[in-house]
N, C-alpha and C positions, 0 to 999 in steps of 0.2 A: 911314517915310521912303522916298521913291521911289528905286529903283536907278538909278544913272547909266547913261546911254546912250553910244553912241559919239560922239554930237554934243555931249555935255556936256563941261564943262572937266575933270571927273574921269576921263573916259574910260570904257571898257566894263569890266564886272565879270566877263566870261566867263573871262578869264585867271586871276583869283583863284579862281573856282569850280572851274576845272579843276585848279588846284594843290591845293586843299583836298579834292577828291574822292578817295576811296581807289581804289587800282588795281582793275581789273576782276577778276572771279573767274577768268576764263581766264588772265589774266596771273599771278595768284597760283599757280595750278596749274602753270603752266610753270616758275615759279621753284622750286617744291618738287621737280620731277622731276629725278633725277640725269642727268647728261650721259652719253651713250653712249661718249664718248672722253674722254681726259684734257684735250684742248684744247676749251674751250667754244665754242659757236657765238657769233657776234657778237650782242650784245644788240639787240633790235628797238626802234627809237626811233620815236616819233610826233611828227611836226612840229607845233609849236604854231601855232594860227591867229594870224596877225599882222594887225593893223589899224594905221592911222596913229596911233590913240590909244594903242595898246599899246606903241609904241616910245618913249614918253616915260619918263624916269627914275622918275617917281612911280608908274607902273603896273607896272614890272618888279620891284619889291621883293618882292611875294608869291611870284612864280615862282622867284626865286633862293632864297628862304628854304625852301620845301617843294617839292623837285623831284617831278615826276610819275612818273618812271621812274628806278630805281636799278640800272643794269646792273653796277656794280662787284662786289657780293657773289656774282654768279653763278658765277665760277670757284671761289670758296671752297666753295660748296655742292657743286659737282661733285666737287672733290677730296676733300671729307669723305665724300661718298657712295660714291666709288669705293675709298677706302682700306680700309674693313672688308671689302668684297667680295674684294679681292685678298689680304688677310691671313688671312681666315677658314680656307681650306683648310690653310694652313701651321700655324696655331695648333691646328687639329684634329689634324693629323698629329703635332705635338709632344706634344699631350696623350695621344694613343694610344701614342706611344713611351714617354712617362714612365710611363703606367699599366702597360705591359708590363714595364718594367725595375725600377720601384720597388715593386711589389706582388707579391713572390714568394709562392708557396704554402708558407709555413713557413720556418724558418731553414735555413741551409746544412747540407748533410749532414755536412760536416767538424765543425761545431760540435755537431751532435747526436751524432755518433760520439764526440767528446771527452767530453761531459758524461755520456753513457751509459756510457762507459768508467770515468769517475770513480765513477758510481753503482754499477757492477758491482764495482769494486775495493773500495769501501766495504762493500758487502753481503757480499762474500767475506771481508773481514777480520772483520766482525761474526759471520758464520757460523763461522769458524774459532775465534774467541774463545769463542763459546757452546758449540761442540762440545768444545773442550778443557776448559772448565769442567765439562761434563757427564761427560766421561770421566776426570776427575781422580781420582774415587773408585774407579775400576776398578784393581785391583791389577796386572792383566796389562799395562795401558797405562803406568801410572806417570806419570813426568814426561816421557816421550818426545814426546808431542804437545802439550805446554804452550805456549800462545801468549804472546808478550811482553805485559807489563802495559799498554803504551801502545797496543796494537793496537785494542782496542775503542773507545778514545777517538778515534783517528785515523779509524777506519771510520765512526763517528758523524758526525764533522765532514765527511767526504767525502759522506756520504749527504744530510745536511741542506743542504749547499751546492748539490749538484746538484739536489735537489728544489726549492730556492728558485729556481734559474735556470729550471728547467722550468716552474714555476708562473708566474713573471713573463713568460716567453715566451708561454705559453698565453693569459694574460689581458691581453696588450698592455701590460705594465709595463716597467720598467727592469730588464732581466735582470742586467746586471753589478752594478748597485747592490744589488739584492736578494741576489745571491750573495755579494757582498763583505761585506755586513752579517752574513749568516749565518756566513760564514767567521770574521769577527772575533769574534763572540759565542761561537762554538764553541771557537776557540783560547783565548780569554780564560777560558772556563769550565774548560778543561783545565789552563791554567797557574796560574790564581789558586786554583781549588778552592773550598772552603767549601760552603755550603748554598744560597746564593741563585743564583749564576751557573749551576751545573750543573742546578738545578731549572728555572730560566728557559730554559736551552737545551733541556731535555727538553720543556717546554711548547711552545716554538717548533717543535721537530721534529714533535710530534704534530699541531699546528695546520696547519703547512705540508703535511705528508704527507696529512692527512685531506682538506684542501681540494683538493689536487692529485689525489687519488684520485677525487674527483667531477668535476673539470674535464677529466680525461684521457679520459672516456667520450665516445662518439660516438652519433649517433642510430641506433636499431635498428628495422628494419622489422618483424621478426617477434619472437615471444616468446622463441625460443631465442637470438637475437642479443642481446636485452635481458638475458637471464640471463648471457650471456658478458660483457657490460659490467660487471655487478655483480661477477663473479668477478675481473675485472681490477682493479676498485677495491679489492677485498679484498686482493689481492696487494700493491698499492702501500701500503695501510695496514699490512700485515704487515712490510714493509721499514722503514717509519717506526717500528714498535714496537721492532724490534731496535736502531734508531739511538737511540731514547729511552733504552733501557736502557744503551747504551754510555756515556752521560754520568753514570751512577750517581747519580741524583737522590735526595734525601732528602724524601719526600713523605708527606702524609696522603692515602691513596688516594681517599677520597670527595671531598675538596676539590679534589684534582688533576684528577679526571675532570670535575667540574662546571665548573671554570674553563676547562679545555681545550675542553669542548663549547660553552660560551657564546662563547668567542673564535672558534672555528671557525664557529659559526653566524652571528655578526656579519660575519665576513669573506666567507663564501660568499654571504650575502644581499646584501652590497654589490656583489659581482661579478655576481650574477644580476640585480640591478636594472638593470644596463646590458645584459646579454645578453637579458633577457626583455622589453625595451622598457618598463620601468617598471611601475607598478601598473596602468596603463590597458590593458596588454597581457594582463592575466589573464582578463578576462571574468567573468561571474557564476559559472560553474562553477569557474574557477580560484580565485576569491576564497573560495569555500566550502571547496575542498580545502586551500588554504593555511591558512585559519583552523582547520580540523580538525587539520592537522599541527602547528601551533603549540600548540593546546590539548592534544593527546596528549603532545607533548614536555614542556611545562611541568607538566602534570598528573602525568606519570610522575616527573619530578624532585622535585616538591613532595611527592607521596605517599610516595616512598621516604624523603625527609628527615623528614617528619612521623612516618612509621611508626617510623623508627629512634630518634627523639627522644622522642615522646610516645605511641607505640603501647602497647597492652596487652601485658604481658610474655607472657601465654599465646599471644596471636595471633602475635606476633613469633617466639616459639619454634616455633610450628607451621609457619610459613613457612620458617624456617631449617632445621627438621628435614626438611621435604619436599625442599629444595634439597640437603641433605646426603645424603638417601636416594637421590635421583636421581644425584648425583655418584658415590656408592658403586657404583651399578649400571652406569652407562654411562661413567663417568670424568670427567664435567663437566656443569654445568647451563648451558643456553643463556641468552644475555642477552635479556630481554624487549624492551628498546628496539630492539635490532638486528632481532629477529624481526618485531615488530609494525609498526615504522615505517621503520627505516633501509633495509634491503634491499628491501622492497616499493616504497619511494619511488624508489630507484635504478632498479629494473626497470621500473616503470610510467613514470617520467619519461623515460628514454631511448626508450621506445616512443612516447610522445607527442611527443617532440622531432622524430621523423621526419615529423610531420604539422603540428604547431603549435609556435610558439616558446614558449608558456607552459609547455611541458614542463620548461624550465630551473627554474621555480619548484618543481616537484615533485622534481627532482633535488637541489635545495638541501637537502632533508631527508635526503639520503643521508649527511650528516655524523653523523646519529644512529647510523649503522652504522660508518662509518670511524673515528670518534673512539674508541668503545669497543674496536675492534679494534687501534687504534694504542696505546692505553693498557693493553692486556691484560697486558703483561709487566712493568709498572712495580711492581706489588705484589710485595714480597719473599716473600710466602707462596704465590705461584703458580708452579708449575713450568712448564717449556716444554711438556710433554705435556698438562697440564691446560688451558693457554691455547690450544694448538692444537686440542684437542677441543672446547672451548667455542666457538671461532671457526668450526669446521667445522659443528657442530650449528646454530649460529645462522644460518650462511649457507644451509644446506640448507633449513631451515624457512622462512627469509625468501624464498628463491627460489620455494618452493611457493606462499606467499601472494601474492607478486608476480605469478606466472603466473595465479593465480585472479583477481586484480584486472584483469589485461589481458583475460582472457576475459569478465569481466563488463562491462568498458568496451566491448569490441567488440560484445557482445550488445545493449547499450543504444544505442550511438551509431554503430556501424560498419555496413557492408553486410551484408545477410542472406544466409545460405547460404555453403557452402564455396567455390563458384565466385566469388561476389562478393568474398570475402575474398582469394582468390588474385589476382583481377584488381586489387584495390586495392593489394596488396603489390607487384605487378609494375608498377604505374603510377608516374608521377613523384612524388617526395617533396620535402620541404623540404631544401635543400642546407645543408651546414655544412662548414667547413674540415676538413682531415685531422686525425688524432689529435694530432699534435705541432705543428700550425700555429697561428697566432694567430687567436683567435676574434673 
């Protein structure tokens, strides 16, 4: 069908084609550009070509339906484009201010002083109670230094409550809720008595103290600092051991140690899963080391249980005789799990944490040392001297093995030569929060 011309009765189609034609590329670019000021420039209009035929009512309908230029949205675009630019510096400043005020490096010093005061008071009460019980049999002392009967229970409650608050603060948990639950359970075990509640409170104390002993460590650049962190963890576990005895639990020692170790291992692995960036943060070497640690841990527990239940009587007697012979010569026999797995894992893990985050996974096996140390006084047949000597021997031998593991790791993966190692120790390392700050 031929297009109408200006001489035809339908008039020219140029107006319709101009209305249906999209705006030019230049005009679209100008519409997207933000205005330099808040007051937009007047929109540029293009006068339409008029002919006598275009002035008729039948030909102006397409032009009114689809206008060629839309100048009205221009101020809206300009205002929207200028608003973020004007508010961006203010929001950045607010974010910086909030970051500086809401992310302090650890809890307030007043809170730390209060809870450490509670911890020291509880430890002092437990120490007085233990000393008075030891000196009771001395005729020269008599009843002069006897502690009240409620003192050991009150000291145990104070210790487990403060350790629960410190552990929750360290692991970004709800500190007041954790401390409140520990306080309620501890007080209920003292008031109600029986066998279940005191034993449960003792298990809770050993688990919380053992896990916090691992969490309180910091990265160690050198081997000597790594051994220092292991000693600190052992001291925390020793305080938890006195608190567990303060609840006076009624336990079967083997079952108590196994349950406490499994609960502590589950809790510390759940915490380390977040701190170590999950399983994908391990790498191939980390996977191998974690698998070896789990195999050694469960193989030791299973072997000891099978040996006690189904082992040959002659073999079991020879092992027990050797342990008794050693104890008679040096006063105690070291714990194999602490020597071979727990302390070396703590020493090497803190050393690796100064360089890689996967060191947290190695430190998780430190509960194999802190749990036996925390449960060392629960057995009624164990004296304070024997438990202390056993812990000391295990700690010294474990530190030696851990130092050897660090030397082997540096020889295989570290820089060569003493100068290279000194330069690597003096260089930048992986940062972590302070000892009592939130991880």
